[in-house]
All heavy atoms as TSV, in Angstrom:
chain	resi	resn	atom	element	x	y	z
A	1	ALA	N	N	0.839	-1.180	0.004
A	1	ALA	CA	C	0.003	0.002	-0.004
A	1	ALA	C	C	0.890	1.234	0.005
A	1	ALA	O	O	1.950	1.234	0.599
A	1	ALA	CB	C	-0.899	0.014	1.211
A	2	LEU	N	N	0.401	2.247	-0.653
A	2	LEU	CA	C	1.170	3.505	-0.758
A	2	LEU	C	C	0.218	4.623	-0.391
A	2	LEU	O	O	-0.924	4.708	-0.891
A	2	LEU	CB	C	1.648	3.629	-2.192
A	2	LEU	CG	C	2.745	4.657	-2.467
A	2	LEU	CD1	C	4.001	4.343	-1.683
A	2	LEU	CD2	C	3.074	4.641	-3.940
A	3	ALA	N	N	0.629	5.485	0.485
A	3	ALA	CA	C	-0.190	6.627	0.926
A	3	ALA	C	C	-0.476	7.556	-0.248
A	3	ALA	O	O	0.289	7.620	-1.210
A	3	ALA	CB	C	0.513	7.397	2.053
A	4	SER	N	N	-1.580	8.281	-0.171
A	4	SER	CA	C	-1.894	9.254	-1.183
A	4	SER	C	C	-0.717	10.249	-1.314
A	4	SER	O	O	-0.242	10.768	-0.321
A	4	SER	CB	C	-3.152	10.023	-0.741
A	4	SER	OG	O	-3.427	11.032	-1.648
A	5	GLY	N	N	-0.208	10.431	-2.521
A	5	GLY	CA	C	0.920	11.295	-2.761
A	5	GLY	C	C	2.227	10.680	-2.431
A	5	GLY	O	O	3.300	11.296	-2.569
A	6	GLY	N	N	2.238	9.369	-2.021
A	6	GLY	CA	C	3.486	8.696	-1.644
A	6	GLY	C	C	4.321	8.301	-2.858
A	6	GLY	O	O	3.856	8.286	-4.001
A	7	THR	N	N	5.599	8.031	-2.588
A	7	THR	CA	C	6.583	7.640	-3.665
A	7	THR	C	C	7.061	6.250	-3.439
A	7	THR	O	O	7.409	5.868	-2.292
A	7	THR	CB	C	7.766	8.644	-3.650
A	7	THR	OG1	O	7.267	9.933	-3.915
A	7	THR	CG2	C	8.788	8.254	-4.725
A	8	LEU	N	N	7.077	5.458	-4.498
A	8	LEU	CA	C	7.611	4.124	-4.519
A	8	LEU	C	C	8.930	4.162	-5.219
A	8	LEU	O	O	9.052	4.667	-6.346
A	8	LEU	CB	C	6.665	3.157	-5.240
A	8	LEU	CG	C	7.215	1.736	-5.488
A	8	LEU	CD1	C	7.289	0.971	-4.183
A	8	LEU	CD2	C	6.327	1.020	-6.506
A	9	LEU	N	N	9.997	3.592	-4.639
A	9	LEU	CA	C	11.320	3.541	-5.238
A	9	LEU	C	C	11.714	2.072	-5.287
A	9	LEU	O	O	11.696	1.374	-4.307
A	9	LEU	CB	C	12.328	4.317	-4.407
A	9	LEU	CG	C	13.773	4.141	-4.790
A	9	LEU	CD1	C	14.069	4.823	-6.115
A	9	LEU	CD2	C	14.665	4.660	-3.727
A	10	VAL	N	N	12.070	1.607	-6.505
A	10	VAL	CA	C	12.570	0.261	-6.662
A	10	VAL	C	C	13.952	0.395	-7.299
A	10	VAL	O	O	14.117	0.982	-8.369
A	10	VAL	CB	C	11.691	-0.601	-7.619
A	10	VAL	CG1	C	12.257	-1.966	-7.804
A	10	VAL	CG2	C	10.260	-0.637	-7.046
A	11	LEU	N	N	14.928	-0.227	-6.630
A	11	LEU	CA	C	16.322	-0.254	-7.147
A	11	LEU	C	C	16.880	-1.613	-6.842
A	11	LEU	O	O	16.912	-2.038	-5.712
A	11	LEU	CB	C	17.165	0.841	-6.436
A	11	LEU	CG	C	18.677	0.888	-6.855
A	11	LEU	CD1	C	18.832	1.190	-8.321
A	11	LEU	CD2	C	19.404	1.928	-5.991
A	12	GLY	N	N	17.341	-2.297	-7.859
A	12	GLY	CA	C	17.908	-3.659	-7.663
A	12	GLY	C	C	18.579	-4.168	-8.875
A	12	GLY	O	O	18.600	-3.525	-9.931
A	13	HIS	N	N	19.167	-5.358	-8.737
A	13	HIS	CA	C	19.884	-5.967	-9.848
A	13	HIS	C	C	18.921	-6.266	-10.992
A	13	HIS	O	O	17.840	-6.793	-10.757
A	13	HIS	CB	C	20.541	-7.263	-9.416
A	13	HIS	CG	C	21.617	-7.096	-8.386
A	13	HIS	ND1	N	22.850	-6.583	-8.716
A	13	HIS	CD2	C	21.658	-7.386	-7.073
A	13	HIS	CE1	C	23.616	-6.564	-7.665
A	13	HIS	NE2	N	22.926	-7.023	-6.637
A	14	ASP	N	N	19.323	-5.953	-12.202
A	14	ASP	CA	C	18.498	-6.174	-13.395
A	14	ASP	C	C	18.734	-7.580	-13.938
A	14	ASP	O	O	19.806	-8.131	-13.825
A	14	ASP	CB	C	18.833	-5.156	-14.475
A	14	ASP	CG	C	17.888	-5.119	-15.620
A	14	ASP	OD1	O	17.988	-5.947	-16.545
A	14	ASP	OD2	O	16.954	-4.275	-15.578
A	15	VAL	N	N	17.688	-8.150	-14.543
A	15	VAL	CA	C	17.735	-9.500	-15.120
A	15	VAL	C	C	18.837	-9.574	-16.189
A	15	VAL	O	O	19.378	-10.650	-16.459
A	15	VAL	CB	C	16.357	-9.923	-15.591
A	15	VAL	CG1	C	15.970	-9.186	-16.843
A	15	VAL	CG2	C	16.325	-11.428	-15.808
A	16	ASP	N	N	19.211	-8.463	-16.814
A	16	ASP	CA	C	20.217	-8.487	-17.838
A	16	ASP	C	C	21.602	-8.781	-17.301
A	16	ASP	O	O	22.537	-8.983	-18.070
A	16	ASP	CB	C	20.242	-7.149	-18.582
A	16	ASP	CG	C	19.078	-6.961	-19.550
A	16	ASP	OD1	O	18.359	-7.952	-19.801
A	16	ASP	OD2	O	18.863	-5.841	-20.006
A	17	ASN	N	N	21.764	-8.848	-15.979
A	17	ASN	CA	C	23.075	-9.222	-15.395
A	17	ASN	C	C	23.355	-10.719	-15.572
A	17	ASN	O	O	24.515	-11.149	-15.433
A	17	ASN	CB	C	23.102	-8.882	-13.900
A	17	ASN	CG	C	23.377	-7.430	-13.658
A	17	ASN	OD1	O	24.036	-6.793	-14.481
A	17	ASN	ND2	N	22.832	-6.911	-12.608
A	18	LEU	N	N	22.282	-11.539	-15.781
A	18	LEU	CA	C	22.502	-12.987	-15.893
A	18	LEU	C	C	23.501	-13.295	-16.961
A	18	LEU	O	O	23.417	-12.793	-18.098
A	18	LEU	CB	C	21.193	-13.673	-16.165
A	18	LEU	CG	C	20.182	-13.693	-15.031
A	18	LEU	CD1	C	18.890	-14.329	-15.483
A	18	LEU	CD2	C	20.742	-14.436	-13.832
A	19	GLY	N	N	24.468	-14.102	-16.636
A	19	GLY	CA	C	25.466	-14.558	-17.599
A	19	GLY	C	C	26.592	-13.589	-17.885
A	19	GLY	O	O	27.455	-13.841	-18.677
A	20	THR	N	N	26.593	-12.437	-17.179
A	20	THR	CA	C	27.665	-11.476	-17.428
A	20	THR	C	C	28.833	-11.646	-16.477
A	20	THR	O	O	29.878	-11.048	-16.648
A	20	THR	CB	C	27.149	-10.032	-17.260
A	20	THR	OG1	O	26.765	-9.800	-15.929
A	20	THR	CG2	C	25.976	-9.711	-18.194
A	21	GLY	N	N	28.654	-12.408	-15.387
A	21	GLY	CA	C	29.657	-12.517	-14.390
A	21	GLY	C	C	29.589	-11.411	-13.331
A	21	GLY	O	O	30.424	-11.357	-12.423
A	22	ALA	N	N	28.612	-10.499	-13.463
A	22	ALA	CA	C	28.421	-9.433	-12.515
A	22	ALA	C	C	27.968	-10.048	-11.199
A	22	ALA	O	O	27.284	-11.046	-11.178
A	22	ALA	CB	C	27.403	-8.462	-13.043
A	23	PRO	N	N	28.323	-9.409	-10.084
A	23	PRO	CA	C	27.883	-9.951	-8.779
A	23	PRO	C	C	26.383	-9.801	-8.613
A	23	PRO	O	O	25.783	-8.925	-9.240
A	23	PRO	CB	C	28.643	-9.055	-7.762
A	23	PRO	CG	C	28.993	-7.815	-8.487
A	23	PRO	CD	C	29.154	-8.208	-9.957
A	24	GLY	N	N	25.829	-10.627	-7.791
A	24	GLY	CA	C	24.396	-10.566	-7.536
A	24	GLY	C	C	23.720	-11.891	-7.728
A	24	GLY	O	O	24.365	-12.863	-8.099
A	25	PRO	N	N	22.435	-11.918	-7.474
A	25	PRO	CA	C	21.679	-13.194	-7.563
A	25	PRO	C	C	21.727	-13.794	-8.980
A	25	PRO	O	O	21.795	-13.081	-9.964
A	25	PRO	CB	C	20.268	-12.830	-7.214
A	25	PRO	CG	C	20.353	-11.471	-6.609
A	25	PRO	CD	C	21.575	-10.834	-7.079
A	26	SER	N	N	21.716	-15.086	-9.071
A	26	SER	CA	C	21.682	-15.765	-10.370
A	26	SER	C	C	20.314	-16.389	-10.654
A	26	SER	O	O	20.128	-17.070	-11.641
A	26	SER	CB	C	22.786	-16.853	-10.429
A	26	SER	OG	O	22.587	-17.807	-9.407
A	27	ASP	N	N	19.349	-16.161	-9.771
A	27	ASP	CA	C	18.026	-16.669	-9.954
A	27	ASP	C	C	17.169	-15.591	-10.613
A	27	ASP	O	O	16.945	-14.524	-9.990
A	27	ASP	CB	C	17.412	-17.025	-8.607
A	27	ASP	CG	C	16.005	-17.560	-8.643
A	27	ASP	OD1	O	15.406	-17.546	-9.759
A	27	ASP	OD2	O	15.501	-17.971	-7.611
A	28	PRO	N	N	16.686	-15.757	-11.843
A	28	PRO	CA	C	15.928	-14.706	-12.504
A	28	PRO	C	C	14.633	-14.322	-11.785
A	28	PRO	O	O	14.095	-13.244	-12.002
A	28	PRO	CB	C	15.615	-15.312	-13.914
A	28	PRO	CG	C	15.872	-16.752	-13.781
A	28	PRO	CD	C	16.819	-16.972	-12.665
A	29	ASP	N	N	14.154	-15.184	-10.921
A	29	ASP	CA	C	12.895	-14.881	-10.202
A	29	ASP	C	C	13.088	-13.782	-9.144
A	29	ASP	O	O	12.107	-13.230	-8.696
A	29	ASP	CB	C	12.346	-16.125	-9.526
A	29	ASP	CG	C	11.799	-17.151	-10.503
A	29	ASP	OD1	O	11.480	-16.749	-11.667
A	29	ASP	OD2	O	11.730	-18.337	-10.179
A	30	VAL	N	N	14.353	-13.454	-8.807
A	30	VAL	CA	C	14.546	-12.406	-7.812
A	30	VAL	C	C	15.202	-11.171	-8.418
A	30	VAL	O	O	15.613	-10.257	-7.706
A	30	VAL	CB	C	15.349	-12.914	-6.600
A	30	VAL	CG1	C	14.640	-14.036	-5.864
A	30	VAL	CG2	C	16.759	-13.340	-7.022
A	31	LEU	N	N	15.315	-11.157	-9.743
A	31	LEU	CA	C	15.914	-10.007	-10.421
A	31	LEU	C	C	14.817	-9.156	-11.045
A	31	LEU	O	O	13.677	-9.608	-11.234
A	31	LEU	CB	C	16.849	-10.469	-11.574
A	31	LEU	CG	C	18.065	-11.304	-11.068
A	31	LEU	CD1	C	18.827	-11.884	-12.254
A	31	LEU	CD2	C	18.989	-10.425	-10.226
A	32	TYR	N	N	15.113	-7.907	-11.303
A	32	TYR	CA	C	14.119	-6.961	-11.785
A	32	TYR	C	C	14.257	-6.730	-13.274
A	32	TYR	O	O	15.342	-6.870	-13.855
A	32	TYR	CB	C	14.282	-5.613	-11.073
A	32	TYR	CG	C	13.994	-5.661	-9.628
A	32	TYR	CD1	C	14.986	-5.650	-8.677
A	32	TYR	CD2	C	12.673	-5.756	-9.201
A	32	TYR	CE1	C	14.667	-5.718	-7.307
A	32	TYR	CE2	C	12.360	-5.767	-7.841
A	32	TYR	CZ	C	13.379	-5.743	-6.908
A	32	TYR	OH	O	13.096	-5.824	-5.587
A	33	ALA	N	N	13.198	-6.305	-13.900
A	33	ALA	CA	C	13.201	-5.854	-15.320
A	33	ALA	C	C	12.407	-4.556	-15.356
A	33	ALA	O	O	11.255	-4.520	-14.989
A	33	ALA	CB	C	12.610	-6.911	-16.229
A	34	THR	N	N	13.050	-3.482	-15.724
A	34	THR	CA	C	12.462	-2.156	-15.701
A	34	THR	C	C	11.062	-2.128	-16.371
A	34	THR	O	O	10.097	-1.666	-15.797
A	34	THR	CB	C	13.371	-1.136	-16.375
A	34	THR	OG1	O	14.639	-1.178	-15.736
A	34	THR	CG2	C	12.823	0.287	-16.298
A	35	ARG	N	N	11.003	-2.645	-17.546
A	35	ARG	CA	C	9.718	-2.577	-18.342
A	35	ARG	C	C	8.639	-3.373	-17.627
A	35	ARG	O	O	7.470	-2.962	-17.665
A	35	ARG	CB	C	9.942	-3.057	-19.782
A	35	ARG	CG	C	10.401	-4.502	-19.860
A	35	ARG	CD	C	10.999	-4.828	-21.214
A	35	ARG	NE	N	11.761	-6.106	-21.149
A	35	ARG	CZ	C	13.007	-6.182	-20.702
A	35	ARG	NH1	N	13.682	-5.123	-20.301
A	35	ARG	NH2	N	13.627	-7.349	-20.698
A	36	THR	N	N	8.931	-4.478	-17.001
A	36	THR	CA	C	7.981	-5.326	-16.313
A	36	THR	C	C	7.398	-4.611	-15.100
A	36	THR	O	O	6.192	-4.582	-14.878
A	36	THR	CB	C	8.583	-6.676	-15.917
A	36	THR	OG1	O	9.067	-7.307	-17.095
A	36	THR	CG2	C	7.531	-7.545	-15.272
A	37	ILE	N	N	8.293	-4.055	-14.286
A	37	ILE	CA	C	7.843	-3.353	-13.060
A	37	ILE	C	C	6.967	-2.157	-13.427
A	37	ILE	O	O	5.886	-2.000	-12.869
A	37	ILE	CB	C	9.069	-2.909	-12.199
A	37	ILE	CG1	C	9.782	-4.106	-11.641
A	37	ILE	CG2	C	8.608	-2.003	-11.072
A	37	ILE	CD1	C	11.049	-3.749	-10.975
A	38	ALA	N	N	7.428	-1.358	-14.337
A	38	ALA	CA	C	6.645	-0.172	-14.722
A	38	ALA	C	C	5.246	-0.529	-15.220
A	38	ALA	O	O	4.277	0.155	-14.937
A	38	ALA	CB	C	7.397	0.678	-15.738
A	39	ALA	N	N	5.142	-1.639	-15.934
A	39	ALA	CA	C	3.862	-2.066	-16.486
A	39	ALA	C	C	2.906	-2.581	-15.407
A	39	ALA	O	O	1.673	-2.587	-15.622
A	39	ALA	CB	C	4.064	-3.148	-17.534
A	40	GLU	N	N	3.435	-2.967	-14.270
A	40	GLU	CA	C	2.606	-3.549	-13.191
A	40	GLU	C	C	2.153	-2.483	-12.196
A	40	GLU	O	O	1.489	-2.849	-11.182
A	40	GLU	CB	C	3.391	-4.640	-12.474
A	40	GLU	CG	C	3.639	-5.884	-13.362
A	40	GLU	CD	C	4.435	-6.934	-12.669
A	40	GLU	OE1	O	4.820	-6.764	-11.508
A	40	GLU	OE2	O	4.647	-7.997	-13.306
A	41	LEU	N	N	2.442	-1.237	-12.372
A	41	LEU	CA	C	2.129	-0.226	-11.391
A	41	LEU	C	C	0.842	0.540	-11.767
A	41	LEU	O	O	0.828	1.764	-11.844
A	41	LEU	CB	C	3.304	0.745	-11.257
A	41	LEU	CG	C	4.575	0.108	-10.724
A	41	LEU	CD1	C	5.714	1.097	-10.703
A	41	LEU	CD2	C	4.383	-0.551	-9.372
A	42	ASP	N	N	-0.200	-0.196	-11.995
A	42	ASP	CA	C	-1.522	0.418	-12.355
A	42	ASP	C	C	-1.909	1.436	-11.260
A	42	ASP	O	O	-1.816	1.175	-10.064
A	42	ASP	CB	C	-2.601	-0.636	-12.451
A	42	ASP	CG	C	-2.357	-1.578	-13.627
A	42	ASP	OD1	O	-1.739	-1.135	-14.622
A	42	ASP	OD2	O	-2.842	-2.672	-13.546
A	43	GLY	N	N	-2.353	2.585	-11.692
A	43	GLY	CA	C	-2.819	3.598	-10.784
A	43	GLY	C	C	-1.754	4.505	-10.237
A	43	GLY	O	O	-2.016	5.461	-9.536
A	44	LEU	N	N	-0.463	4.215	-10.571
A	44	LEU	CA	C	0.620	5.048	-10.125
A	44	LEU	C	C	1.200	5.774	-11.333
A	44	LEU	O	O	1.184	5.280	-12.429
A	44	LEU	CB	C	1.730	4.226	-9.501
A	44	LEU	CG	C	1.373	3.458	-8.212
A	44	LEU	CD1	C	2.582	2.701	-7.695
A	44	LEU	CD2	C	0.791	4.364	-7.164
A	45	GLU	N	N	1.734	6.977	-11.098
A	45	GLU	CA	C	2.422	7.750	-12.145
A	45	GLU	C	C	3.876	7.332	-12.093
A	45	GLU	O	O	4.581	7.516	-11.115
A	45	GLU	CB	C	2.315	9.255	-11.853
A	45	GLU	CG	C	3.127	10.078	-12.809
A	45	GLU	CD	C	3.336	11.485	-12.303
A	45	GLU	OE1	O	2.834	11.875	-11.245
A	45	GLU	OE2	O	4.024	12.255	-13.023
A	46	VAL	N	N	4.347	6.723	-13.189
A	46	VAL	CA	C	5.761	6.349	-13.261
A	46	VAL	C	C	6.555	7.601	-13.644
A	46	VAL	O	O	6.424	8.138	-14.707
A	46	VAL	CB	C	5.981	5.224	-14.318
A	46	VAL	CG1	C	7.475	4.894	-14.423
A	46	VAL	CG2	C	5.185	3.955	-13.892
A	47	VAL	N	N	7.394	8.009	-12.708
A	47	VAL	CA	C	8.212	9.234	-12.887
A	47	VAL	C	C	9.468	8.900	-13.621
A	47	VAL	O	O	9.946	9.657	-14.463
A	47	VAL	CB	C	8.507	9.857	-11.484
A	47	VAL	CG1	C	9.429	11.044	-11.649
A	47	VAL	CG2	C	7.244	10.205	-10.766
A	48	LYS	N	N	10.060	7.721	-13.306
A	48	LYS	CA	C	11.297	7.291	-13.945
A	48	LYS	C	C	11.286	5.805	-14.022
A	48	LYS	O	O	10.948	5.126	-13.031
A	48	LYS	CB	C	12.479	7.797	-13.127
A	48	LYS	CG	C	13.836	7.518	-13.732
A	48	LYS	CD	C	14.955	8.111	-12.944
A	48	LYS	CE	C	14.946	9.574	-13.220
A	48	LYS	NZ	N	16.196	10.233	-12.945
A	49	ALA	N	N	11.736	5.209	-15.101
A	49	ALA	CA	C	11.921	3.775	-15.270
A	49	ALA	C	C	13.074	3.595	-16.198
A	49	ALA	O	O	12.981	3.862	-17.432
A	49	ALA	CB	C	10.648	3.138	-15.804
A	50	GLU	N	N	14.224	3.167	-15.669
A	50	GLU	CA	C	15.398	3.054	-16.483
A	50	GLU	C	C	16.366	2.008	-15.975
A	50	GLU	O	O	16.281	1.621	-14.832
A	50	GLU	CB	C	16.124	4.369	-16.653
A	50	GLU	CG	C	16.617	4.949	-15.346
A	50	GLU	CD	C	17.196	6.376	-15.547
A	50	GLU	OE1	O	16.462	7.245	-16.042
A	50	GLU	OE2	O	18.346	6.569	-15.144
A	51	ARG	N	N	17.210	1.610	-16.830
A	51	ARG	CA	C	18.302	0.664	-16.441
A	51	ARG	C	C	19.544	1.515	-16.259
A	51	ARG	O	O	19.830	2.401	-17.083
A	51	ARG	CB	C	18.531	-0.325	-17.554
A	51	ARG	CG	C	17.340	-1.295	-17.702
A	51	ARG	CD	C	17.450	-2.205	-18.907
A	51	ARG	NE	N	18.723	-2.884	-18.994
A	51	ARG	CZ	C	19.558	-2.906	-20.033
A	51	ARG	NH1	N	19.214	-2.250	-21.129
A	51	ARG	NH2	N	20.680	-3.536	-19.973
A	52	LEU	N	N	20.257	1.315	-15.126
A	52	LEU	CA	C	21.443	2.078	-14.823
A	52	LEU	C	C	22.645	1.165	-15.016
A	52	LEU	O	O	22.718	0.068	-14.459
A	52	LEU	CB	C	21.398	2.536	-13.371
A	52	LEU	CG	C	20.212	3.376	-12.947
A	52	LEU	CD1	C	20.237	3.625	-11.462
A	52	LEU	CD2	C	20.159	4.676	-13.699
A	53	LEU	N	N	23.606	1.680	-15.765
A	53	LEU	CA	C	24.858	0.955	-15.910
A	53	LEU	C	C	25.806	1.282	-14.767
A	53	LEU	O	O	25.969	2.452	-14.429
A	53	LEU	CB	C	25.510	1.258	-17.286
A	53	LEU	CG	C	24.706	0.901	-18.506
A	53	LEU	CD1	C	25.412	1.326	-19.786
A	53	LEU	CD2	C	24.405	-0.586	-18.532
A	54	ARG	N	N	26.375	0.272	-14.224
A	54	ARG	CA	C	27.259	0.416	-13.049
A	54	ARG	C	C	28.475	-0.406	-13.345
A	54	ARG	O	O	28.398	-1.630	-13.515
A	54	ARG	CB	C	26.572	-0.016	-11.774
A	54	ARG	CG	C	27.393	0.058	-10.526
A	54	ARG	CD	C	26.514	-0.267	-9.322
A	54	ARG	NE	N	25.615	-1.346	-9.469
A	54	ARG	CZ	C	25.876	-2.585	-9.092
A	54	ARG	NH1	N	27.009	-2.895	-8.562
A	54	ARG	NH2	N	24.972	-3.538	-9.274
A	55	ALA	N	N	29.646	0.191	-13.517
A	55	ALA	CA	C	30.847	-0.525	-13.865
A	55	ALA	C	C	31.346	-1.436	-12.716
A	55	ALA	O	O	31.606	-0.950	-11.631
A	55	ALA	CB	C	31.945	0.429	-14.248
A	56	VAL	N	N	31.375	-2.731	-12.986
A	56	VAL	CA	C	31.924	-3.711	-12.047
A	56	VAL	C	C	32.835	-4.633	-12.820
A	56	VAL	O	O	32.442	-5.121	-13.893
A	56	VAL	CB	C	30.778	-4.544	-11.422
A	56	VAL	CG1	C	31.315	-5.680	-10.584
A	56	VAL	CG2	C	29.829	-3.664	-10.618
A	57	GLU	N	N	34.021	-4.822	-12.380
A	57	GLU	CA	C	35.023	-5.646	-13.082
A	57	GLU	C	C	34.652	-7.102	-12.928
A	57	GLU	O	O	34.455	-7.592	-11.824
A	57	GLU	CB	C	36.431	-5.340	-12.525
A	57	GLU	CG	C	37.498	-5.956	-13.365
A	57	GLU	CD	C	37.576	-5.284	-14.760
A	57	GLU	OE1	O	37.341	-4.075	-14.880
A	57	GLU	OE2	O	37.870	-6.025	-15.717
A	58	THR	N	N	34.502	-7.787	-14.058
A	58	THR	CA	C	34.201	-9.209	-14.054
A	58	THR	C	C	35.222	-9.918	-14.932
A	58	THR	O	O	36.042	-9.264	-15.609
A	58	THR	CB	C	32.785	-9.490	-14.635
A	58	THR	OG1	O	32.776	-9.192	-16.022
A	58	THR	CG2	C	31.729	-8.719	-13.935
A	59	GLU	N	N	35.155	-11.245	-14.988
A	59	GLU	CA	C	36.075	-11.983	-15.863
A	59	GLU	C	C	35.872	-11.609	-17.350
A	59	GLU	O	O	36.791	-11.684	-18.120
A	59	GLU	CB	C	35.875	-13.492	-15.685
A	59	GLU	CG	C	36.331	-13.940	-14.313
A	59	GLU	CD	C	36.107	-15.445	-14.111
A	59	GLU	OE1	O	35.731	-16.132	-15.090
A	59	GLU	OE2	O	36.310	-15.916	-12.992
A	60	ALA	N	N	34.653	-11.209	-17.684
A	60	ALA	CA	C	34.335	-10.888	-19.069
A	60	ALA	C	C	34.497	-9.363	-19.321
A	60	ALA	O	O	34.138	-8.914	-20.417
A	60	ALA	CB	C	32.913	-11.292	-19.367
A	61	GLY	N	N	34.989	-8.635	-18.387
A	61	GLY	CA	C	35.129	-7.184	-18.522
A	61	GLY	C	C	34.239	-6.451	-17.516
A	61	GLY	O	O	33.876	-7.026	-16.536
A	62	GLU	N	N	33.894	-5.208	-17.835
A	62	GLU	CA	C	33.023	-4.442	-16.927
A	62	GLU	C	C	31.595	-4.671	-17.268
A	62	GLU	O	O	31.190	-4.590	-18.432
A	62	GLU	CB	C	33.386	-2.960	-17.017
A	62	GLU	CG	C	34.707	-2.624	-16.383
A	62	GLU	CD	C	34.910	-1.124	-16.362
A	62	GLU	OE1	O	34.177	-0.362	-16.965
A	62	GLU	OE2	O	35.864	-0.700	-15.673
A	63	ALA	N	N	30.783	-4.981	-16.250
A	63	ALA	CA	C	29.355	-5.190	-16.517
A	63	ALA	C	C	28.561	-5.173	-15.228
A	63	ALA	O	O	28.994	-5.771	-14.255
A	63	ALA	CB	C	29.119	-6.526	-17.213
A	64	ALA	N	N	27.504	-4.491	-15.226
A	64	ALA	CA	C	26.530	-4.533	-14.178
A	64	ALA	C	C	25.382	-3.594	-14.521
A	64	ALA	O	O	25.643	-2.469	-15.028
A	64	ALA	CB	C	27.078	-4.170	-12.813
A	65	VAL	N	N	24.203	-4.063	-14.397
A	65	VAL	CA	C	23.022	-3.241	-14.738
A	65	VAL	C	C	22.051	-3.284	-13.554
A	65	VAL	O	O	21.825	-4.370	-12.984
A	65	VAL	CB	C	22.309	-3.780	-15.985
A	65	VAL	CG1	C	21.115	-2.983	-16.353
A	65	VAL	CG2	C	23.287	-3.842	-17.162
A	66	ASP	N	N	21.525	-2.160	-13.189
A	66	ASP	CA	C	20.511	-2.101	-12.152
A	66	ASP	C	C	19.259	-1.563	-12.774
A	66	ASP	O	O	19.239	-0.872	-13.789
A	66	ASP	CB	C	20.920	-1.150	-11.055
A	66	ASP	CG	C	22.094	-1.653	-10.197
A	66	ASP	OD1	O	22.164	-2.885	-10.023
A	66	ASP	OD2	O	22.899	-0.845	-9.755
A	67	THR	N	N	18.122	-1.903	-12.134
A	67	THR	CA	C	16.807	-1.422	-12.513
A	67	THR	C	C	16.468	-0.291	-11.547
A	67	THR	O	O	16.644	-0.436	-10.322
A	67	THR	CB	C	15.771	-2.514	-12.357
A	67	THR	OG1	O	15.979	-3.442	-13.401
A	67	THR	CG2	C	14.345	-1.974	-12.486
A	68	LEU	N	N	16.003	0.832	-12.067
A	68	LEU	CA	C	15.520	1.938	-11.192
A	68	LEU	C	C	14.109	2.318	-11.669
A	68	LEU	O	O	13.912	2.635	-12.820
A	68	LEU	CB	C	16.454	3.151	-11.307
A	68	LEU	CG	C	15.907	4.434	-10.639
A	68	LEU	CD1	C	15.822	4.232	-9.113
A	68	LEU	CD2	C	16.784	5.617	-10.974
A	69	VAL	N	N	13.143	2.279	-10.769
A	69	VAL	CA	C	11.803	2.723	-11.074
A	69	VAL	C	C	11.325	3.621	-9.909
A	69	VAL	O	O	11.477	3.257	-8.723
A	69	VAL	CB	C	10.823	1.526	-11.223
A	69	VAL	CG1	C	9.386	2.045	-11.439
A	69	VAL	CG2	C	11.216	0.629	-12.365
A	70	VAL	N	N	10.841	4.802	-10.249
A	70	VAL	CA	C	10.288	5.718	-9.283
A	70	VAL	C	C	8.863	5.976	-9.731
A	70	VAL	O	O	8.609	6.358	-10.888
A	70	VAL	CB	C	11.081	7.027	-9.204
A	70	VAL	CG1	C	10.425	7.983	-8.182
A	70	VAL	CG2	C	12.536	6.767	-8.854
A	71	ALA	N	N	7.894	5.787	-8.809
A	71	ALA	CA	C	6.496	6.005	-9.161
A	71	ALA	C	C	5.848	6.724	-7.988
A	71	ALA	O	O	6.245	6.607	-6.862
A	71	ALA	CB	C	5.818	4.667	-9.453
A	72	ARG	N	N	4.750	7.453	-8.340
A	72	ARG	CA	C	4.056	8.267	-7.357
A	72	ARG	C	C	2.562	7.927	-7.336
A	72	ARG	O	O	1.950	7.741	-8.386
A	72	ARG	CB	C	4.247	9.736	-7.706
A	72	ARG	CG	C	4.372	10.641	-6.514
A	72	ARG	CD	C	4.662	12.049	-6.878
A	72	ARG	NE	N	6.101	12.261	-7.014
A	72	ARG	CZ	C	6.636	12.859	-8.059
A	72	ARG	NH1	N	5.967	13.303	-9.041
A	72	ARG	NH2	N	7.977	13.015	-8.111
A	73	SER	N	N	2.010	7.879	-6.142
A	73	SER	CA	C	0.579	7.695	-6.009
A	73	SER	C	C	-0.099	9.007	-6.150
A	73	SER	O	O	0.437	10.042	-5.677
A	73	SER	CB	C	0.292	7.126	-4.591
A	73	SER	OG	O	-1.085	7.103	-4.326
A	74	PRO	N	N	-1.268	9.091	-6.795
A	74	PRO	CA	C	-1.932	10.338	-6.921
A	74	PRO	C	C	-2.369	10.904	-5.583
A	74	PRO	O	O	-2.632	10.149	-4.654
A	74	PRO	CB	C	-3.199	10.009	-7.770
A	74	PRO	CG	C	-3.149	8.570	-8.084
A	74	PRO	CD	C	-1.936	7.983	-7.371
A	75	SER	N	N	-2.318	12.235	-5.490
A	75	SER	CA	C	-2.742	12.873	-4.239
A	75	SER	C	C	-4.284	12.820	-4.175
A	75	SER	O	O	-4.931	12.800	-5.170
A	75	SER	CB	C	-2.291	14.317	-4.200
A	75	SER	OG	O	-0.905	14.399	-4.221
A	76	ALA	N	N	-4.781	12.809	-2.927
A	76	ALA	CA	C	-6.226	12.754	-2.738
A	76	ALA	C	C	-6.874	14.013	-3.134
A	76	ALA	O	O	-6.394	15.032	-3.249
A	76	ALA	CB	C	-6.500	12.463	-1.235
């Protein structure tokens, strides 16, 4: 539940990290996808929905992607 006028912030490892060697969970069920989260926020105004690149050194080079979604509940 989100209070009237409240803000929801989601920041976490993106599903695109799978197979890159980037640190984080390897179970796709606990990873985020920006487009999926934003589509599930019925009734909220999505202020920002993007993938953030974060340089992390891996065996395959630099790779890490995070999901960032910011949404707002309408004011009463």
